N, CA, C and O atoms as a Maestro MAE file, in Angstrom:
{
 s_m_m2io_version
 :::
 2.0.0
}

f_m_ct {
 s_m_title
 :::
 protein
 m_atom[356] {
  # First column is atom index #
  i_m_mmod_type
  r_m_x_coord
  r_m_y_coord
  r_m_z_coord
  i_m_residue_number
  s_m_chain_name
  s_m_pdb_residue_name
  s_m_pdb_atom_name
  i_m_atomic_number
  :::
  1 25 121.674 126.913 104.131 1 A "UNK " " N  " 7
  2 3 120.405 126.315 104.426 1 A "UNK " " CA " 6
  3 2 119.674 126.353 102.878 1 A "UNK " " C  " 6
  4 15 119.244 125.319 102.367 1 A "UNK " " O  " 8
  5 25 119.600 127.537 102.275 2 A "UNK " " N  " 7
  6 3 118.926 127.668 101.001 2 A "UNK " " CA " 6
  7 2 119.302 126.696 100.051 2 A "UNK " " C  " 6
  8 15 118.448 126.144 99.357 2 A "UNK " " O  " 8
  9 25 120.667 126.401 99.944 3 A "UNK " " N  " 7
  10 3 121.342 125.222 99.207 3 A "UNK " " CA " 6
  11 2 120.861 123.984 99.377 3 A "UNK " " C  " 6
  12 15 120.626 123.281 98.394 3 A "UNK " " O  " 8
  13 25 120.636 123.522 100.717 4 A "UNK " " N  " 7
  14 3 120.228 122.179 101.025 4 A "UNK " " CA " 6
  15 2 118.851 122.043 100.540 4 A "UNK " " C  " 6
  16 15 118.489 121.015 99.969 4 A "UNK " " O  " 8
  17 25 117.976 123.154 100.767 5 A "UNK " " N  " 7
  18 3 116.507 123.017 100.312 5 A "UNK " " CA " 6
  19 2 116.478 122.929 98.826 5 A "UNK " " C  " 6
  20 15 115.643 122.174 98.329 5 A "UNK " " O  " 8
  21 25 117.305 123.624 98.025 6 A "UNK " " N  " 7
  22 3 117.178 123.569 96.670 6 A "UNK " " CA " 6
  23 2 117.643 122.047 96.148 6 A "UNK " " C  " 6
  24 15 117.113 121.493 95.185 6 A "UNK " " O  " 8
  25 25 118.623 121.518 96.872 7 A "UNK " " N  " 7
  26 3 119.173 120.262 96.261 7 A "UNK " " CA " 6
  27 2 118.155 119.216 96.756 7 A "UNK " " C  " 6
  28 15 117.934 118.241 96.037 7 A "UNK " " O  " 8
  29 25 117.564 119.345 97.853 8 A "UNK " " N  " 7
  30 3 116.385 118.374 98.207 8 A "UNK " " CA " 6
  31 2 115.255 118.436 97.332 8 A "UNK " " C  " 6
  32 15 114.678 117.402 96.997 8 A "UNK " " O  " 8
  33 25 114.864 119.652 96.904 9 A "UNK " " N  " 7
  34 3 113.610 119.902 96.168 9 A "UNK " " CA " 6
  35 2 113.817 119.510 94.872 9 A "UNK " " C  " 6
  36 15 112.804 119.109 94.298 9 A "UNK " " O  " 8
  37 25 115.050 119.510 94.115 10 A "UNK " " N  " 7
  38 3 115.340 119.335 92.782 10 A "UNK " " CA " 6
  39 2 114.891 117.901 92.468 10 A "UNK " " C  " 6
  40 15 113.993 117.743 91.641 10 A "UNK " " O  " 8
  41 25 115.414 116.929 93.026 11 A "UNK " " N  " 7
  42 3 115.076 115.497 92.622 11 A "UNK " " CA " 6
  43 2 113.739 115.158 92.834 11 A "UNK " " C  " 6
  44 15 113.220 114.321 92.096 11 A "UNK " " O  " 8
  45 25 112.928 115.830 93.987 12 A "UNK " " N  " 7
  46 3 111.560 115.604 94.038 12 A "UNK " " CA " 6
  47 2 110.770 116.151 92.883 12 A "UNK " " C  " 6
  48 15 109.804 115.526 92.446 12 A "UNK " " O  " 8
  49 25 111.140 117.264 92.393 13 A "UNK " " N  " 7
  50 3 110.453 117.880 91.348 13 A "UNK " " CA " 6
  51 2 110.489 117.070 89.987 13 A "UNK " " C  " 6
  52 15 109.554 117.027 89.188 13 A "UNK " " O  " 8
  53 25 111.731 116.426 89.842 14 A "UNK " " N  " 7
  54 3 111.845 115.554 88.562 14 A "UNK " " CA " 6
  55 2 111.236 114.069 88.635 14 A "UNK " " C  " 6
  56 15 111.251 113.297 87.676 14 A "UNK " " O  " 8
  57 25 110.675 113.757 89.950 15 A "UNK " " N  " 7
  58 3 110.050 112.455 89.880 15 A "UNK " " CA " 6
  59 2 108.768 112.496 89.124 15 A "UNK " " C  " 6
  60 15 107.931 113.383 89.287 15 A "UNK " " O  " 8
  61 25 108.641 111.465 88.258 16 A "UNK " " N  " 7
  62 3 107.361 111.338 87.608 16 A "UNK " " CA " 6
  63 2 106.172 110.705 88.331 16 A "UNK " " C  " 6
  64 15 106.331 109.669 88.977 16 A "UNK " " O  " 8
  65 25 105.028 111.283 88.238 17 A "UNK " " N  " 7
  66 3 103.908 110.667 88.747 17 A "UNK " " CA " 6
  67 2 103.262 109.648 87.776 17 A "UNK " " C  " 6
  68 15 103.299 109.833 86.560 17 A "UNK " " O  " 8
  69 25 102.668 108.568 88.338 18 A "UNK " " N  " 7
  70 3 102.150 107.561 87.571 18 A "UNK " " CA " 6
  71 2 101.107 108.176 86.771 18 A "UNK " " C  " 6
  72 15 100.373 109.049 87.234 18 A "UNK " " O  " 8
  73 25 101.009 107.664 85.369 19 A "UNK " " N  " 7
  74 3 100.114 107.902 84.627 19 A "UNK " " CA " 6
  75 2 98.574 107.371 85.031 19 A "UNK " " C  " 6
  76 15 98.283 106.266 85.488 19 A "UNK " " O  " 8
  77 25 97.686 108.475 84.730 20 A "UNK " " N  " 7
  78 3 96.274 107.834 85.120 20 A "UNK " " CA " 6
  79 2 95.884 106.643 84.208 20 A "UNK " " C  " 6
  80 15 96.290 106.493 83.056 20 A "UNK " " O  " 8
  81 25 95.101 105.871 84.830 21 A "UNK " " N  " 7
  82 3 94.503 104.692 84.144 21 A "UNK " " CA " 6
  83 2 93.693 105.212 82.985 21 A "UNK " " C  " 6
  84 15 92.966 106.186 83.182 21 A "UNK " " O  " 8
  85 25 93.753 104.649 81.788 22 A "UNK " " N  " 7
  86 3 92.949 104.987 80.655 22 A "UNK " " CA " 6
  87 2 91.835 103.861 80.367 22 A "UNK " " C  " 6
  88 15 92.172 102.724 80.039 22 A "UNK " " O  " 8
  89 25 90.756 104.166 80.481 23 A "UNK " " N  " 7
  90 3 89.745 103.219 80.417 23 A "UNK " " CA " 6
  91 2 89.162 103.080 79.084 23 A "UNK " " C  " 6
  92 15 89.281 104.043 78.327 23 A "UNK " " O  " 8
  93 25 88.466 101.888 78.621 24 A "UNK " " N  " 7
  94 3 88.036 101.683 77.341 24 A "UNK " " CA " 6
  95 2 86.472 101.470 77.625 24 A "UNK " " C  " 6
  96 15 85.879 102.016 78.556 24 A "UNK " " O  " 8
  97 25 85.902 100.623 76.718 25 A "UNK " " N  " 7
  98 3 84.404 100.461 76.752 25 A "UNK " " CA " 6
  99 2 84.310 99.228 77.592 25 A "UNK " " C  " 6
  100 15 85.269 98.465 77.709 25 A "UNK " " O  " 8
  101 25 83.154 99.028 78.180 26 A "UNK " " N  " 7
  102 3 82.741 97.908 79.175 26 A "UNK " " CA " 6
  103 2 82.497 96.632 78.312 26 A "UNK " " C  " 6
  104 15 81.478 96.508 77.633 26 A "UNK " " O  " 8
  105 25 83.486 95.685 78.371 27 A "UNK " " N  " 7
  106 3 83.368 94.395 77.639 27 A "UNK " " CA " 6
  107 2 83.448 93.398 78.708 27 A "UNK " " C  " 6
  108 15 84.545 92.962 79.057 27 A "UNK " " O  " 8
  109 25 82.229 92.963 79.312 28 A "UNK " " N  " 7
  110 3 82.357 91.701 80.228 28 A "UNK " " CA " 6
  111 2 82.732 90.600 80.017 28 A "UNK " " C  " 6
  112 15 83.287 89.908 80.870 28 A "UNK " " O  " 8
  113 25 82.463 90.187 78.670 29 A "UNK " " N  " 7
  114 3 82.819 88.818 78.245 29 A "UNK " " CA " 6
  115 2 84.327 88.824 78.063 29 A "UNK " " C  " 6
  116 15 84.984 87.868 78.473 29 A "UNK " " O  " 8
  117 25 84.878 89.812 77.494 30 A "UNK " " N  " 7
  118 3 86.306 89.805 77.331 30 A "UNK " " CA " 6
  119 2 86.994 90.047 78.829 30 A "UNK " " C  " 6
  120 15 88.094 89.551 79.071 30 A "UNK " " O  " 8
  121 25 86.437 90.665 79.602 31 A "UNK " " N  " 7
  122 3 87.139 91.045 80.862 31 A "UNK " " CA " 6
  123 2 87.129 89.570 81.784 31 A "UNK " " C  " 6
  124 15 88.073 89.174 82.468 31 A "UNK " " O  " 8
  125 25 85.931 88.943 81.626 32 A "UNK " " N  " 7
  126 3 85.937 87.555 82.431 32 A "UNK " " CA " 6
  127 2 87.015 86.728 81.824 32 A "UNK " " C  " 6
  128 15 87.850 86.215 82.569 32 A "UNK " " O  " 8
  129 25 87.075 86.540 80.437 33 A "UNK " " N  " 7
  130 3 88.222 85.749 79.843 33 A "UNK " " CA " 6
  131 2 89.658 86.334 80.328 33 A "UNK " " C  " 6
  132 15 90.559 85.570 80.673 33 A "UNK " " O  " 8
  133 25 89.775 87.464 80.329 34 A "UNK " " N  " 7
  134 3 91.265 88.126 80.803 34 A "UNK " " CA " 6
  135 2 91.475 87.769 82.260 34 A "UNK " " C  " 6
  136 15 92.531 87.281 82.663 34 A "UNK " " O  " 8
  137 25 90.493 88.013 82.992 35 A "UNK " " N  " 7
  138 3 90.622 87.818 84.593 35 A "UNK " " CA " 6
  139 2 90.856 86.320 84.753 35 A "UNK " " C  " 6
  140 15 91.807 85.956 85.445 35 A "UNK " " O  " 8
  141 25 90.021 85.376 84.134 36 A "UNK " " N  " 7
  142 3 90.293 84.059 84.249 36 A "UNK " " CA " 6
  143 2 91.753 83.654 83.847 36 A "UNK " " C  " 6
  144 15 92.414 82.917 84.580 36 A "UNK " " O  " 8
  145 25 92.194 84.102 82.782 37 A "UNK " " N  " 7
  146 3 93.593 83.774 82.266 37 A "UNK " " CA " 6
  147 2 94.631 84.164 83.136 37 A "UNK " " C  " 6
  148 15 95.656 83.503 83.299 37 A "UNK " " O  " 8
  149 25 94.335 85.400 83.784 38 A "UNK " " N  " 7
  150 3 95.407 85.985 84.729 38 A "UNK " " CA " 6
  151 2 95.538 85.158 86.103 38 A "UNK " " C  " 6
  152 15 96.572 84.838 86.688 38 A "UNK " " O  " 8
  153 25 94.213 84.904 86.451 39 A "UNK " " N  " 7
  154 3 94.061 84.105 87.724 39 A "UNK " " CA " 6
  155 2 94.745 82.723 87.551 39 A "UNK " " C  " 6
  156 15 95.447 82.244 88.441 39 A "UNK " " O  " 8
  157 25 94.507 82.090 86.342 40 A "UNK " " N  " 7
  158 3 94.984 80.767 86.213 40 A "UNK " " CA " 6
  159 2 96.399 80.709 86.243 40 A "UNK " " C  " 6
  160 15 96.989 79.677 86.563 40 A "UNK " " O  " 8
  161 25 97.068 81.919 85.880 41 A "UNK " " N  " 7
  162 3 98.455 82.063 85.870 41 A "UNK " " CA " 6
  163 2 99.129 82.314 87.128 41 A "UNK " " C  " 6
  164 15 100.349 82.399 87.263 41 A "UNK " " O  " 8
  165 25 98.184 82.437 88.119 42 A "UNK " " N  " 7
  166 3 98.615 82.665 89.348 42 A "UNK " " CA " 6
  167 2 98.687 84.081 89.904 42 A "UNK " " C  " 6
  168 15 99.129 84.304 91.031 42 A "UNK " " O  " 8
  169 25 98.228 85.058 89.062 43 A "UNK " " N  " 7
  170 3 98.356 86.429 89.397 43 A "UNK " " CA " 6
  171 2 97.066 86.748 90.416 43 A "UNK " " C  " 6
  172 15 96.016 86.109 90.485 43 A "UNK " " O  " 8
  173 25 97.396 87.738 91.060 44 A "UNK " " N  " 7
  174 3 96.276 88.421 92.015 44 A "UNK " " CA " 6
  175 2 95.191 88.948 91.279 44 A "UNK " " C  " 6
  176 15 95.286 89.147 90.068 44 A "UNK " " O  " 8
  177 25 93.956 89.237 92.057 45 A "UNK " " N  " 7
  178 3 92.785 89.768 91.412 45 A "UNK " " CA " 6
  179 2 93.251 91.209 91.008 45 A "UNK " " C  " 6
  180 15 92.949 91.653 89.900 45 A "UNK " " O  " 8
  181 25 93.906 91.859 91.805 46 A "UNK " " N  " 7
  182 3 94.364 93.354 91.243 46 A "UNK " " CA " 6
  183 2 95.197 93.281 90.072 46 A "UNK " " C  " 6
  184 15 94.991 94.081 89.159 46 A "UNK " " O  " 8
  185 25 96.239 92.305 89.971 47 A "UNK " " N  " 7
  186 3 96.982 92.183 88.754 47 A "UNK " " CA " 6
  187 2 96.201 91.805 87.635 47 A "UNK " " C  " 6
  188 15 96.427 92.322 86.540 47 A "UNK " " O  " 8
  189 25 95.245 90.904 87.795 48 A "UNK " " N  " 7
  190 3 94.380 90.377 86.648 48 A "UNK " " CA " 6
  191 2 93.483 91.604 86.230 48 A "UNK " " C  " 6
  192 15 93.256 91.773 85.032 48 A "UNK " " O  " 8
  193 25 93.009 92.396 87.093 49 A "UNK " " N  " 7
  194 3 92.145 93.507 86.795 49 A "UNK " " CA " 6
  195 2 92.887 94.531 86.155 49 A "UNK " " C  " 6
  196 15 92.288 95.275 85.378 49 A "UNK " " O  " 8
  197 25 94.198 94.696 86.377 50 A "UNK " " N  " 7
  198 3 95.017 95.660 85.783 50 A "UNK " " CA " 6
  199 2 95.257 95.160 84.241 50 A "UNK " " C  " 6
  200 15 95.452 96.002 83.364 50 A "UNK " " O  " 8
  201 25 95.238 93.876 83.966 51 A "UNK " " N  " 7
  202 3 95.219 93.432 82.655 51 A "UNK " " CA " 6
  203 2 93.984 93.704 81.930 51 A "UNK " " C  " 6
  204 15 94.034 94.116 80.771 51 A "UNK " " O  " 8
  205 25 92.898 93.504 82.521 52 A "UNK " " N  " 7
  206 3 91.636 94.053 81.930 52 A "UNK " " CA " 6
  207 2 91.535 95.538 81.644 52 A "UNK " " C  " 6
  208 15 90.922 95.963 80.665 52 A "UNK " " O  " 8
  209 25 92.155 96.320 82.524 53 A "UNK " " N  " 7
  210 3 92.138 97.803 82.085 53 A "UNK " " CA " 6
  211 2 93.097 98.142 80.987 53 A "UNK " " C  " 6
  212 15 92.803 98.968 80.123 53 A "UNK " " O  " 8
  213 25 94.273 97.493 81.016 54 A "UNK " " N  " 7
  214 3 95.045 97.698 79.969 54 A "UNK " " CA " 6
  215 2 94.501 97.151 78.561 54 A "UNK " " C  " 6
  216 15 94.808 97.635 77.472 54 A "UNK " " O  " 8
  217 25 93.740 96.184 78.742 55 A "UNK " " N  " 7
  218 3 93.112 95.579 77.486 55 A "UNK " " CA " 6
  219 2 91.915 96.528 76.918 55 A "UNK " " C  " 6
  220 15 91.423 96.360 75.802 55 A "UNK " " O  " 8
  221 25 91.537 97.481 77.769 56 A "UNK " " N  " 7
  222 3 90.499 98.513 77.551 56 A "UNK " " CA " 6
  223 2 89.255 97.753 77.505 56 A "UNK " " C  " 6
  224 15 88.436 97.876 76.595 56 A "UNK " " O  " 8
  225 25 89.115 96.915 78.563 57 A "UNK " " N  " 7
  226 3 87.817 95.984 78.712 57 A "UNK " " CA " 6
  227 2 86.911 96.531 79.824 57 A "UNK " " C  " 6
  228 15 85.913 95.892 80.159 57 A "UNK " " O  " 8
  229 25 87.228 97.681 80.398 58 A "UNK " " N  " 7
  230 3 86.561 98.268 81.560 58 A "UNK " " CA " 6
  231 2 86.574 99.681 81.434 58 A "UNK " " C  " 6
  232 15 87.548 100.318 81.034 58 A "UNK " " O  " 8
  233 25 85.316 100.241 81.832 59 A "UNK " " N  " 7
  234 3 84.996 101.719 81.488 59 A "UNK " " CA " 6
  235 2 85.150 102.526 82.870 59 A "UNK " " C  " 6
  236 15 85.062 103.753 82.900 59 A "UNK " " O  " 8
  237 25 85.363 101.818 83.898 60 A "UNK " " N  " 7
  238 3 85.618 102.464 85.263 60 A "UNK " " CA " 6
  239 2 84.274 102.663 85.967 60 A "UNK " " C  " 6
  240 15 84.255 103.320 87.008 60 A "UNK " " O  " 8
  241 25 83.210 102.170 85.495 61 A "UNK " " N  " 7
  242 3 82.009 102.440 86.249 61 A "UNK " " CA " 6
  243 2 81.640 101.067 87.237 61 A "UNK " " C  " 6
  244 15 82.099 99.933 87.102 61 A "UNK " " O  " 8
  245 25 80.824 101.471 88.097 62 A "UNK " " N  " 7
  246 3 80.398 100.384 89.057 62 A "UNK " " CA " 6
  247 2 79.443 99.321 88.330 62 A "UNK " " C  " 6
  248 15 79.295 98.178 88.763 62 A "UNK " " O  " 8
  249 25 78.852 99.783 87.257 63 A "UNK " " N  " 7
  250 3 77.909 99.056 86.469 63 A "UNK " " CA " 6
  251 2 78.588 98.051 85.658 63 A "UNK " " C  " 6
  252 15 78.141 96.928 85.427 63 A "UNK " " O  " 8
  253 25 79.786 98.563 85.206 64 A "UNK " " N  " 7
  254 3 80.566 97.501 84.552 64 A "UNK " " CA " 6
  255 2 81.188 96.467 85.471 64 A "UNK " " C  " 6
  256 15 81.476 95.359 85.021 64 A "UNK " " O  " 8
  257 25 81.396 96.766 86.678 65 A "UNK " " N  " 7
  258 3 81.825 95.801 87.592 65 A "UNK " " CA " 6
  259 2 80.740 94.858 87.828 65 A "UNK " " C  " 6
  260 15 81.036 93.675 88.002 65 A "UNK " " O  " 8
  261 25 79.565 95.215 87.856 66 A "UNK " " N  " 7
  262 3 78.331 94.460 88.172 66 A "UNK " " CA " 6
  263 2 78.138 93.429 86.862 66 A "UNK " " C  " 6
  264 15 77.795 92.264 87.064 66 A "UNK " " O  " 8
  265 25 78.343 93.853 85.718 67 A "UNK " " N  " 7
  266 3 78.272 93.193 84.487 67 A "UNK " " CA " 6
  267 2 79.297 92.165 84.525 67 A "UNK " " C  " 6
  268 15 79.010 90.998 84.260 67 A "UNK " " O  " 8
  269 25 80.478 92.524 84.837 68 A "UNK " " N  " 7
  270 3 81.623 91.478 84.925 68 A "UNK " " CA " 6
  271 2 81.282 90.271 85.822 68 A "UNK " " C  " 6
  272 15 81.312 89.107 85.424 68 A "UNK " " O  " 8
  273 25 80.957 90.656 87.060 69 A "UNK " " N  " 7
  274 3 80.432 89.697 88.026 69 A "UNK " " CA " 6
  275 2 79.423 88.859 87.573 69 A "UNK " " C  " 6
  276 15 79.462 87.637 87.721 69 A "UNK " " O  " 8
  277 25 78.325 89.590 86.910 70 A "UNK " " N  " 7
  278 3 77.180 88.732 86.458 70 A "UNK " " CA " 6
  279 2 77.790 87.826 85.166 70 A "UNK " " C  " 6
  280 15 77.384 86.665 85.117 70 A "UNK " " O  " 8
  281 25 78.569 88.189 84.301 71 A "UNK " " N  " 7
  282 3 79.069 87.421 83.216 71 A "UNK " " CA " 6
  283 2 79.935 86.379 83.878 71 A "UNK " " C  " 6
  284 15 79.944 85.282 83.321 71 A "UNK " " O  " 8
  285 25 80.547 86.501 84.793 72 A "UNK " " N  " 7
  286 3 81.422 85.493 85.425 72 A "UNK " " CA " 6
  287 2 80.511 84.245 85.965 72 A "UNK " " C  " 6
  288 15 80.825 83.055 85.921 72 A "UNK " " O  " 8
  289 25 79.417 84.757 86.435 73 A "UNK " " N  " 7
  290 3 78.292 83.796 86.949 73 A "UNK " " CA " 6
  291 2 77.866 82.865 85.645 73 A "UNK " " C  " 6
  292 15 77.858 81.634 85.647 73 A "UNK " " O  " 8
  293 25 77.570 83.585 84.708 74 A "UNK " " N  " 7
  294 3 77.069 82.961 83.530 74 A "UNK " " CA " 6
  295 2 78.097 81.973 82.949 74 A "UNK " " C  " 6
  296 15 77.743 80.921 82.417 74 A "UNK " " O  " 8
  297 25 79.470 82.378 83.078 75 A "UNK " " N  " 7
  298 3 80.321 81.664 82.445 75 A "UNK " " CA " 6
  299 2 81.226 80.913 83.427 75 A "UNK " " C  " 6
  300 15 82.408 80.695 83.160 75 A "UNK " " O  " 8
  301 25 80.627 80.507 84.609 76 A "UNK " " N  " 7
  302 3 81.212 79.809 85.636 76 A "UNK " " CA " 6
  303 2 81.984 78.405 85.175 76 A "UNK " " C  " 6
  304 15 83.038 78.024 85.683 76 A "UNK " " O  " 8
  305 25 81.433 77.869 84.368 77 A "UNK " " N  " 7
  306 3 82.214 76.685 83.817 77 A "UNK " " CA " 6
  307 2 83.312 76.905 82.812 77 A "UNK " " C  " 6
  308 15 84.374 76.285 82.866 77 A "UNK " " O  " 8
  309 25 83.048 77.752 81.947 78 A "UNK " " N  " 7
  310 3 84.268 78.300 81.121 78 A "UNK " " CA " 6
  311 2 85.302 79.114 81.783 78 A "UNK " " C  " 6
  312 15 86.428 79.172 81.290 78 A "UNK " " O  " 8
  313 25 85.006 79.742 82.858 79 A "UNK " " N  " 7
  314 3 85.935 80.679 83.508 79 A "UNK " " CA " 6
  315 2 85.892 80.516 84.965 79 A "UNK " " C  " 6
  316 15 85.540 81.408 85.738 79 A "UNK " " O  " 8
  317 25 86.325 79.147 85.361 80 A "UNK " " N  " 7
  318 3 86.220 78.907 86.784 80 A "UNK " " CA " 6
  319 2 87.133 79.599 87.599 80 A "UNK " " C  " 6
  320 15 86.797 79.562 88.783 80 A "UNK " " O  " 8
  321 25 88.109 80.181 87.391 81 A "UNK " " N  " 7
  322 3 89.073 80.999 88.144 81 A "UNK " " CA " 6
  323 2 88.377 82.459 88.580 81 A "UNK " " C  " 6
  324 15 88.372 82.903 89.728 81 A "UNK " " O  " 8
  325 25 87.855 83.034 87.533 82 A "UNK " " N  " 7
  326 3 87.165 84.226 87.772 82 A "UNK " " CA " 6
  327 2 85.900 84.021 88.525 82 A "UNK " " C  " 6
  328 15 85.599 84.859 89.375 82 A "UNK " " O  " 8
  329 25 85.052 82.902 88.287 83 A "UNK " " N  " 7
  330 3 84.004 82.734 88.948 83 A "UNK " " CA " 6
  331 2 84.337 82.541 90.496 83 A "UNK " " C  " 6
  332 15 83.602 83.093 91.316 83 A "UNK " " O  " 8
  333 25 85.373 81.810 90.901 84 A "UNK " " N  " 7
  334 3 85.641 81.614 92.156 84 A "UNK " " CA " 6
  335 2 86.098 82.915 92.851 84 A "UNK " " C  " 6
  336 15 85.618 83.232 93.939 84 A "UNK " " O  " 8
  337 25 86.967 83.622 92.265 85 A "UNK " " N  " 7
  338 3 87.418 84.831 92.758 85 A "UNK " " CA " 6
  339 2 86.262 85.905 93.099 85 A "UNK " " C  " 6
  340 15 86.182 86.472 94.189 85 A "UNK " " O  " 8
  341 25 85.528 86.072 92.201 86 A "UNK " " N  " 7
  342 3 84.490 86.992 92.249 86 A "UNK " " CA " 6
  343 2 83.329 86.568 93.051 86 A "UNK " " C  " 6
  344 15 82.710 87.447 93.650 86 A "UNK " " O  " 8
  345 25 82.987 85.462 93.135 87 A "UNK " " N  " 7
  346 3 81.772 84.934 93.854 87 A "UNK " " CA " 6
  347 2 81.957 84.118 95.162 87 A "UNK " " C  " 6
  348 15 81.138 84.112 96.081 87 A "UNK " " O  " 8
  349 25 83.206 83.384 95.140 88 A "UNK " " N  " 7
  350 3 83.324 82.446 96.391 88 A "UNK " " CA " 6
  351 2 84.119 82.943 97.428 88 A "UNK " " C  " 6
  352 15 84.008 82.591 98.602 88 A "UNK " " O  " 8
  353 25 84.997 83.838 96.958 89 A "UNK " " N  " 7
  354 3 86.157 84.392 98.061 89 A "UNK " " CA " 6
  355 2 85.659 85.807 98.524 89 A "UNK " " C  " 6
  356 15 86.314 86.457 99.338 89 A "UNK " " O  " 8
  :::
 }
 m_bond[355] {
  # First column is bond index #
  i_m_from
  i_m_to
  i_m_order
  :::
  1 1 2 1
  2 2 3 1
  3 3 4 2
  4 3 5 1
  5 5 6 1
  6 6 7 1
  7 7 8 2
  8 7 9 1
  9 9 10 1
  10 10 11 1
  11 11 12 2
  12 11 13 1
  13 13 14 1
  14 14 15 1
  15 15 16 2
  16 15 17 1
  17 17 18 1
  18 18 19 1
  19 19 20 2
  20 19 21 1
  21 21 22 1
  22 22 23 1
  23 23 24 2
  24 23 25 1
  25 25 26 1
  26 26 27 1
  27 27 28 2
  28 27 29 1
  29 29 30 1
  30 30 31 1
  31 31 32 2
  32 31 33 1
  33 33 34 1
  34 34 35 1
  35 35 36 2
  36 35 37 1
  37 37 38 1
  38 38 39 1
  39 39 40 2
  40 39 41 1
  41 41 42 1
  42 42 43 1
  43 43 44 2
  44 43 45 1
  45 45 46 1
  46 46 47 1
  47 47 48 2
  48 47 49 1
  49 49 50 1
  50 50 51 1
  51 51 52 2
  52 51 53 1
  53 53 54 1
  54 54 55 1
  55 55 56 2
  56 55 57 1
  57 57 58 1
  58 58 59 1
  59 59 60 2
  60 59 61 1
  61 61 62 1
  62 62 63 1
  63 63 64 2
  64 63 65 1
  65 65 66 1
  66 66 67 1
  67 67 68 2
  68 67 69 1
  69 69 70 1
  70 70 71 1
  71 71 72 2
  72 71 73 1
  73 73 74 1
  74 74 75 1
  75 75 76 2
  76 75 77 1
  77 77 78 1
  78 78 79 1
  79 79 80 2
  80 79 81 1
  81 81 82 1
  82 82 83 1
  83 83 84 2
  84 83 85 1
  85 85 86 1
  86 86 87 1
  87 87 88 2
  88 87 89 1
  89 89 90 1
  90 90 91 1
  91 91 92 2
  92 91 93 1
  93 93 94 1
  94 94 95 1
  95 95 96 2
  96 95 97 1
  97 97 98 1
  98 98 99 1
  99 99 100 2
  100 99 101 1
  101 101 102 1
  102 102 103 1
  103 103 104 2
  104 103 105 1
  105 105 106 1
  106 106 107 1
  107 107 108 2
  108 107 109 1
  109 109 110 1
  110 110 111 1
  111 111 112 2
  112 111 113 1
  113 113 114 1
  114 114 115 1
  115 115 116 2
  116 115 117 1
  117 117 118 1
  118 118 119 1
  119 119 120 2
  120 119 121 1
  121 121 122 1
  122 122 123 1
  123 123 124 2
  124 123 125 1
  125 125 126 1
  126 126 127 1
  127 127 128 2
  128 127 129 1
  129 129 130 1
  130 130 131 1
  131 131 132 2
  132 131 133 1
  133 133 134 1
  134 134 135 1
  135 135 136 2
  136 135 137 1
  137 137 138 1
  138 138 139 1
  139 139 140 2
  140 139 141 1
  141 141 142 1
  142 142 143 1
  143 143 144 2
  144 143 145 1
  145 145 146 1
  146 146 147 1
  147 147 148 2
  148 147 149 1
  149 149 150 1
  150 150 151 1
  151 151 152 2
  152 151 153 1
  153 153 154 1
  154 154 155 1
  155 155 156 2
  156 155 157 1
  157 157 158 1
  158 158 159 1
  159 159 160 2
  160 159 161 1
  161 161 162 1
  162 162 163 1
  163 163 164 2
  164 163 165 1
  165 165 166 1
  166 166 167 1
  167 167 168 2
  168 167 169 1
  169 169 170 1
  170 170 171 1
  171 171 172 2
  172 171 173 1
  173 173 174 1
  174 174 175 1
  175 175 176 2
  176 175 177 1
  177 177 178 1
  178 178 179 1
  179 179 180 2
  180 179 181 1
  181 181 182 1
  182 182 183 1
  183 183 184 2
  184 183 185 1
  185 185 186 1
  186 186 187 1
  187 187 188 2
  188 187 189 1
  189 189 190 1
  190 190 191 1
  191 191 192 2
  192 191 193 1
  193 193 194 1
  194 194 195 1
  195 195 196 2
  196 195 197 1
  197 197 198 1
  198 198 199 1
  199 199 200 2
  200 199 201 1
  201 201 202 1
  202 202 203 1
  203 203 204 2
  204 203 205 1
  205 205 206 1
  206 206 207 1
  207 207 208 2
  208 207 209 1
  209 209 210 1
  210 210 211 1
  211 211 212 2
  212 211 213 1
  213 213 214 1
  214 214 215 1
  215 215 216 2
  216 215 217 1
  217 217 218 1
  218 218 219 1
  219 219 220 2
  220 219 221 1
  221 221 222 1
  222 222 223 1
  223 223 224 2
  224 223 225 1
  225 225 226 1
  226 226 227 1
  227 227 228 2
  228 227 229 1
  229 229 230 1
  230 230 231 1
  231 231 232 2
  232 231 233 1
  233 233 234 1
  234 234 235 1
  235 235 236 2
  236 235 237 1
  237 237 238 1
  238 238 239 1
  239 239 240 2
  240 239 241 1
  241 241 242 1
  242 242 243 1
  243 243 244 2
  244 243 245 1
  245 245 246 1
  246 246 247 1
  247 247 248 2
  248 247 249 1
  249 249 250 1
  250 250 251 1
  251 251 252 2
  252 251 253 1
  253 253 254 1
  254 254 255 1
  255 255 256 2
  256 255 257 1
  257 257 258 1
  258 258 259 1
  259 259 260 2
  260 259 261 1
  261 261 262 1
  262 262 263 1
  263 263 264 2
  264 263 265 1
  265 265 266 1
  266 266 267 1
  267 267 268 2
  268 267 269 1
  269 269 270 1
  270 270 271 1
  271 271 272 2
  272 271 273 1
  273 273 274 1
  274 274 275 1
  275 275 276 2
  276 275 277 1
  277 277 278 1
  278 278 279 1
  279 279 280 2
  280 279 281 1
  281 281 282 1
  282 282 283 1
  283 283 284 2
  284 283 285 1
  285 285 286 1
  286 286 287 1
  287 287 288 2
  288 287 289 1
  289 289 290 1
  290 290 291 1
  291 291 292 2
  292 291 293 1
  293 293 294 1
  294 294 295 1
  295 295 296 2
  296 295 297 1
  297 297 298 1
  298 298 299 1
  299 299 300 2
  300 299 301 1
  301 301 302 1
  302 302 303 1
  303 303 304 2
  304 303 305 1
  305 305 306 1
  306 306 307 1
  307 307 308 2
  308 307 309 1
  309 309 310 1
  310 310 311 1
  311 311 312 2
  312 311 313 1
  313 313 314 1
  314 314 315 1
  315 315 316 2
  316 315 317 1
  317 317 318 1
  318 318 319 1
  319 319 320 2
  320 319 321 1
  321 321 322 1
  322 322 323 1
  323 323 324 2
  324 323 325 1
  325 325 326 1
  326 326 327 1
  327 327 328 2
  328 327 329 1
  329 329 330 1
  330 330 331 1
  331 331 332 2
  332 331 333 1
  333 333 334 1
  334 334 335 1
  335 335 336 2
  336 335 337 1
  337 337 338 1
  338 338 339 1
  339 339 340 2
  340 339 341 1
  341 341 342 1
  342 342 343 1
  343 343 344 2
  344 343 345 1
  345 345 346 1
  346 346 347 1
  347 347 348 2
  348 347 349 1
  349 349 350 1
  350 350 351 1
  351 351 352 2
  352 351 353 1
  353 353 354 1
  354 354 355 1
  355 355 356 2
  :::
 }
}
């Protein structure tokens, strides 16, 4: 029985946990452009937001989310996909 437990436990201990997300500075203008580009390519909002995070345009705060939404409102003609996803759906 102890052999089975050690064999089962071994692969589980070698499994890598996903790396934590590393945030950058809040860049609402850049984030809206990145979101719009991702959404335009048919990516989901989650996938587009991951692009924003990878580009270090999001600091992880609720305030930054608000700034991104406000910027998408201001740039609704230049970034229609981001505006629609953040305000209309």
